[in-house]
Each structure stands twice: as structure tokens, then as C-alpha cells.
TORKOL-4160 file (C-alpha; in steps of 0.2 Angstrom, whole numbers, padded with zeros to 4 digits, m for minus):
204
<pt num="1" X="0236" Y="0005" Z="0018"/>
<pt num="2" X="0224" Y="0017" Z="0009"/>
<pt num="3" X="0215" Y="0028" Z="0021"/>
<pt num="4" X="0196" Y="0027" Z="0019"/>
<pt num="5" X="0187" Y="0043" Z="0015"/>
<pt num="6" X="0176" Y="0050" Z="0029"/>
<pt num="7" X="0158" Y="0049" Z="0026"/>
<pt num="8" X="0148" Y="0064" Z="0024"/>
<pt num="9" X="0145" Y="0073" Z="0041"/>
<pt num="10" X="0126" Y="0072" Z="0038"/>
<pt num="11" X="0128" Y="0054" Z="0037"/>
<pt num="12" X="0139" Y="0053" Z="0053"/>
<pt num="13" X="0127" Y="0064" Z="0062"/>
<pt num="14" X="0112" Y="0054" Z="0057"/>
<pt num="15" X="0120" Y="0037" Z="0061"/>
<pt num="16" X="0116" Y="0041" Z="0079"/>
<pt num="17" X="0098" Y="0035" Z="0076"/>
<pt num="18" X="0090" Y="0019" Z="0066"/>
<pt num="19" X="0083" Y="0025" Z="0050"/>
<pt num="20" X="0065" Y="0020" Z="0056"/>
<pt num="21" X="0067" Y="0032" Z="0072"/>
<pt num="22" X="0056" Y="0047" Z="0071"/>
<pt num="23" X="0071" Y="0058" Z="0077"/>
<pt num="24" X="0082" Y="0052" Z="0062"/>
<pt num="25" X="0067" Y="0057" Z="0050"/>
<pt num="26" X="0065" Y="0074" Z="0059"/>
<pt num="27" X="0084" Y="0078" Z="0058"/>
<pt num="28" X="0086" Y="0071" Z="0040"/>
<pt num="29" X="0072" Y="0083" Z="0034"/>
<pt num="30" X="0080" Y="0097" Z="0044"/>
<pt num="31" X="0096" Y="0094" Z="0036"/>
<pt num="32" X="0088" Y="0093" Z="0019"/>
<pt num="33" X="0079" Y="0110" Z="0022"/>
<pt num="34" X="0096" Y="0118" Z="0026"/>
<pt num="35" X="0104" Y="0111" Z="0011"/>
<pt num="36" X="0090" Y="0116" Z="m0001"/>
<pt num="37" X="0092" Y="0134" Z="0007"/>
<pt num="38" X="0111" Y="0134" Z="0005"/>
<pt num="39" X="0113" Y="0126" Z="m0012"/>
<pt num="40" X="0097" Y="0120" Z="m0018"/>
<pt num="41" X="0103" Y="0102" Z="m0014"/>
<pt num="42" X="0090" Y="0089" Z="m0011"/>
<pt num="43" X="0101" Y="0076" Z="m0003"/>
<pt num="44" X="0108" Y="0082" Z="0014"/>
<pt num="45" X="0120" Y="0068" Z="0013"/>
<pt num="46" X="0129" Y="0075" Z="m0002"/>
<pt num="47" X="0130" Y="0093" Z="0003"/>
<pt num="48" X="0148" Y="0098" Z="0008"/>
<pt num="49" X="0144" Y="0103" Z="0027"/>
<pt num="50" X="0164" Y="0103" Z="0029"/>
<pt num="51" X="0165" Y="0118" Z="0017"/>
<pt num="52" X="0154" Y="0129" Z="0028"/>
<pt num="53" X="0163" Y="0144" Z="0034"/>
<pt num="54" X="0159" Y="0159" Z="0046"/>
<pt num="55" X="0150" Y="0169" Z="0032"/>
<pt num="56" X="0139" Y="0155" Z="0028"/>
<pt num="57" X="0134" Y="0151" Z="0045"/>
<pt num="58" X="0129" Y="0168" Z="0048"/>
<pt num="59" X="0119" Y="0169" Z="0033"/>
<pt num="60" X="0109" Y="0152" Z="0035"/>
<pt num="61" X="0097" Y="0158" Z="0049"/>
<pt num="62" X="0091" Y="0173" Z="0037"/>
<pt num="63" X="0089" Y="0161" Z="0023"/>
<pt num="64" X="0078" Y="0150" Z="0032"/>
<pt num="65" X="0068" Y="0164" Z="0039"/>
<pt num="66" X="0065" Y="0170" Z="0021"/>
<pt num="67" X="0056" Y="0153" Z="0018"/>
<pt num="68" X="0043" Y="0159" Z="0030"/>
<pt num="69" X="0047" Y="0146" Z="0042"/>
<pt num="70" X="0042" Y="0149" Z="0061"/>
<pt num="71" X="0057" Y="0152" Z="0073"/>
<pt num="72" X="0054" Y="0136" Z="0081"/>
<pt num="73" X="0056" Y="0127" Z="0064"/>
<pt num="74" X="0072" Y="0138" Z="0060"/>
<pt num="75" X="0079" Y="0133" Z="0077"/>
<pt num="76" X="0076" Y="0114" Z="0074"/>
<pt num="77" X="0085" Y="0115" Z="0058"/>
<pt num="78" X="0100" Y="0125" Z="0065"/>
<pt num="79" X="0102" Y="0111" Z="0079"/>
<pt num="80" X="0103" Y="0098" Z="0065"/>
<pt num="81" X="0116" Y="0108" Z="0056"/>
<pt num="82" X="0126" Y="0110" Z="0072"/>
<pt num="83" X="0126" Y="0092" Z="0073"/>
<pt num="84" X="0133" Y="0089" Z="0056"/>
<pt num="85" X="0146" Y="0102" Z="0058"/>
<pt num="86" X="0151" Y="0094" Z="0075"/>
<pt num="87" X="0152" Y="0077" Z="0065"/>
<pt num="88" X="0163" Y="0086" Z="0052"/>
<pt num="89" X="0175" Y="0092" Z="0065"/>
<pt num="90" X="0176" Y="0076" Z="0075"/>
<pt num="91" X="0179" Y="0066" Z="0059"/>
<pt num="92" X="0193" Y="0078" Z="0055"/>
<pt num="93" X="0185" Y="0086" Z="0039"/>
<pt num="94" X="0185" Y="0103" Z="0048"/>
<pt num="95" X="0200" Y="0109" Z="0058"/>
<pt num="96" X="0199" Y="0117" Z="0075"/>
<pt num="97" X="0202" Y="0134" Z="0069"/>
<pt num="98" X="0188" Y="0134" Z="0056"/>
<pt num="99" X="0176" Y="0125" Z="0068"/>
<pt num="100" X="0179" Y="0138" Z="0081"/>
<pt num="101" X="0175" Y="0152" Z="0069"/>
<pt num="102" X="0158" Y="0145" Z="0064"/>
<pt num="103" X="0144" Y="0153" Z="0074"/>
<pt num="104" X="0126" Y="0149" Z="0072"/>
<pt num="105" X="0115" Y="0157" Z="0083"/>
<pt num="106" X="0096" Y="0153" Z="0086"/>
<pt num="107" X="0083" Y="0165" Z="0081"/>
<pt num="108" X="0070" Y="0173" Z="0091"/>
<pt num="109" X="0052" Y="0175" Z="0088"/>
<pt num="110" X="0047" Y="0192" Z="0083"/>
<pt num="111" X="0029" Y="0192" Z="0089"/>
<pt num="112" X="0024" Y="0192" Z="0070"/>
<pt num="113" X="0010" Y="0180" Z="0066"/>
<pt num="114" X="0017" Y="0165" Z="0056"/>
<pt num="115" X="0000" Y="0160" Z="0049"/>
<pt num="116" X="m0008" Y="0165" Z="0033"/>
<pt num="117" X="m0024" Y="0165" Z="0023"/>
<pt num="118" X="m0027" Y="0151" Z="0012"/>
<pt num="119" X="m0026" Y="0154" Z="m0007"/>
<pt num="120" X="m0042" Y="0150" Z="m0017"/>
<pt num="121" X="m0034" Y="0134" Z="m0024"/>
<pt num="122" X="m0029" Y="0129" Z="m0006"/>
<pt num="123" X="m0046" Y="0132" Z="0001"/>
<pt num="124" X="m0054" Y="0122" Z="m0013"/>
<pt num="125" X="m0042" Y="0107" Z="m0010"/>
<pt num="126" X="m0045" Y="0108" Z="0009"/>
<pt num="127" X="m0064" Y="0107" Z="0006"/>
<pt num="128" X="m0062" Y="0094" Z="m0006"/>
<pt num="129" X="m0053" Y="0084" Z="0007"/>
<pt num="130" X="m0067" Y="0087" Z="0020"/>
<pt num="131" X="m0079" Y="0081" Z="0008"/>
<pt num="132" X="m0071" Y="0064" Z="0007"/>
<pt num="133" X="m0066" Y="0062" Z="0026"/>
<pt num="134" X="m0075" Y="0053" Z="0038"/>
<pt num="135" X="m0087" Y="0063" Z="0049"/>
<pt num="136" X="m0076" Y="0063" Z="0064"/>
<pt num="137" X="m0060" Y="0068" Z="0054"/>
<pt num="138" X="m0069" Y="0081" Z="0045"/>
<pt num="139" X="m0076" Y="0089" Z="0061"/>
<pt num="140" X="m0058" Y="0089" Z="0068"/>
<pt num="141" X="m0050" Y="0097" Z="0053"/>
<pt num="142" X="m0064" Y="0110" Z="0054"/>
<pt num="143" X="m0061" Y="0114" Z="0071"/>
<pt num="144" X="m0042" Y="0115" Z="0069"/>
<pt num="145" X="m0040" Y="0125" Z="0053"/>
<pt num="146" X="m0056" Y="0134" Z="0051"/>
<pt num="147" X="m0059" Y="0138" Z="0069"/>
<pt num="148" X="m0041" Y="0139" Z="0075"/>
<pt num="149" X="m0046" Y="0127" Z="0089"/>
<pt num="150" X="m0030" Y="0120" Z="0099"/>
<pt num="151" X="m0028" Y="0102" Z="0102"/>
<pt num="152" X="m0032" Y="0103" Z="0120"/>
<pt num="153" X="m0049" Y="0110" Z="0115"/>
<pt num="154" X="m0053" Y="0097" Z="0103"/>
<pt num="155" X="m0050" Y="0084" Z="0116"/>
<pt num="156" X="m0060" Y="0092" Z="0129"/>
<pt num="157" X="m0076" Y="0095" Z="0117"/>
<pt num="158" X="m0092" Y="0090" Z="0123"/>
<pt num="159" X="m0109" Y="0087" Z="0114"/>
<pt num="160" X="m0116" Y="0104" Z="0120"/>
<pt num="161" X="m0102" Y="0114" Z="0115"/>
<pt num="162" X="m0107" Y="0117" Z="0097"/>
<pt num="163" X="m0123" Y="0127" Z="0093"/>
<pt num="164" X="m0129" Y="0123" Z="0076"/>
<pt num="165" X="m0141" Y="0138" Z="0075"/>
<pt num="166" X="m0128" Y="0152" Z="0079"/>
<pt num="167" X="m0114" Y="0142" Z="0072"/>
<pt num="168" X="m0103" Y="0145" Z="0088"/>
<pt num="169" X="m0092" Y="0132" Z="0095"/>
<pt num="170" X="m0086" Y="0134" Z="0114"/>
<pt num="171" X="m0068" Y="0130" Z="0116"/>
<pt num="172" X="m0062" Y="0122" Z="0133"/>
<pt num="173" X="m0044" Y="0127" Z="0136"/>
<pt num="174" X="m0031" Y="0125" Z="0150"/>
<pt num="175" X="m0036" Y="0131" Z="0167"/>
<pt num="176" X="m0053" Y="0131" Z="0164"/>
<pt num="177" X="m0052" Y="0145" Z="0151"/>
<pt num="178" X="m0067" Y="0145" Z="0139"/>
<pt num="179" X="m0070" Y="0155" Z="0122"/>
<pt num="180" X="m0082" Y="0155" Z="0110"/>
<pt num="181" X="m0077" Y="0153" Z="0091"/>
<pt num="182" X="m0087" Y="0156" Z="0076"/>
<pt num="183" X="m0088" Y="0143" Z="0063"/>
<pt num="184" X="m0088" Y="0148" Z="0045"/>
<pt num="185" X="m0106" Y="0146" Z="0039"/>
<pt num="186" X="m0102" Y="0135" Z="0023"/>
<pt num="187" X="m0091" Y="0123" Z="0034"/>
<pt num="188" X="m0104" Y="0120" Z="0048"/>
<pt num="189" X="m0111" Y="0106" Z="0039"/>
<pt num="190" X="m0096" Y="0096" Z="0044"/>
<pt num="191" X="m0099" Y="0099" Z="0062"/>
<pt num="192" X="m0117" Y="0097" Z="0061"/>
<pt num="193" X="m0115" Y="0079" Z="0053"/>
<pt num="194" X="m0102" Y="0074" Z="0067"/>
<pt num="195" X="m0112" Y="0082" Z="0081"/>
<pt num="196" X="m0128" Y="0073" Z="0075"/>
<pt num="197" X="m0119" Y="0057" Z="0075"/>
<pt num="198" X="m0111" Y="0060" Z="0092"/>
<pt num="199" X="m0128" Y="0065" Z="0100"/>
<pt num="200" X="m0136" Y="0049" Z="0093"/>
<pt num="201" X="m0122" Y="0039" Z="0101"/>
<pt num="202" X="m0123" Y="0048" Z="0118"/>
<pt num="203" X="m0142" Y="0045" Z="0119"/>
<pt num="204" X="m0141" Y="0026" Z="0117"/>
């Protein structure tokens, strides 16, 4: 009887979840990013995970960090790669000696900001999207990306937290912590529009 060739390690690893499951989509994307970094391969189920050796495993975290990924994103990708390598080992595609030599260490945050300023082209696209968005969506996007407000601050925002005259927005964080955020002048109209709508609803 002819022995069936084992499936790709990524396929075996991903079979833990239904394809419709969010975890499947997350880990597929993580393996895809790793395959792209290692060999410019867009299909993680075609990448030869069983050929990864010690040197490649050591190099991978640095390659991912070169793509300006945050440490948390890099570590999520490394978790998926470890899963694919374990699948390769358990299916007999990697022998015990090779598997023991492979070491993929998680990366640590450097304290370096992972954010960056938008390019002129990106800023134009962002503002074009705001113009088309519903008042509430445009206001939320402005609070998030233009003001740097966290999700908890957006959820706790009140009618009186925005001062249209000064263009300042009060953010209410955890533990009762409050901070005042400046709103870029040319983006204030998106908050003005939504706050006016909210104020009308509140007065009904």
C-alpha cells in the first residue's frame, strides 16, 4: 500500500479550527506573514515549514521586526509558526533532533513607539473616508486616529465632553482618570456634526 504524503504542516496546524472561525483566520494570516518574510510566499500552506532549521528560526523574529510590526504582533506570528513546526514534528516531517534544535524566542517591547505619522496620501484618503462616513462613524474615527483616544474613552464620552469653541475633547479613562485632548482644527467639523446630532437627541 502506498503511504499517503503528509499534509503541509500549516494545513495540519490550521485544521484545529473551522475555516470560518476567527482563530483560523488569525493564525492563517500569521503564518502567511511569516512565509512572506522567509521566502516571499503568499500561501502558508505551500511553504516548506519542515525545512526550517536553527538558523532560520533564529532569524525569523528579526525579519518580522524589520517589517515594523509591534512586538505583540510578532509574538502572535511566532506562536503560529511554533504550532506549524510542532505539527511537522508530530506528523514525522521533522525528526526529533532537528525539532530540539529549533528555538524561536518571543520578542520583547523596546519601549519604542510603534506609531507613525500618516503620509500626505494616507491623510487625504483618511479624510476622504470621513467625508463619506455616517456622522457617528466619522466622529469615532476622528477620536481614535486624530485624537489618539482609547476605546474606553470613546465608550464613556458624554455630550459635554467636547468643546467646539476650543476644539478640546475630554477623555475619561480607567480609574476615573481624565485628560483633555486637542482636536486638529480641520477635523473638528466631524465632531461638531455628531455632537450636534447627539445633543438634539438628548434634548428630545
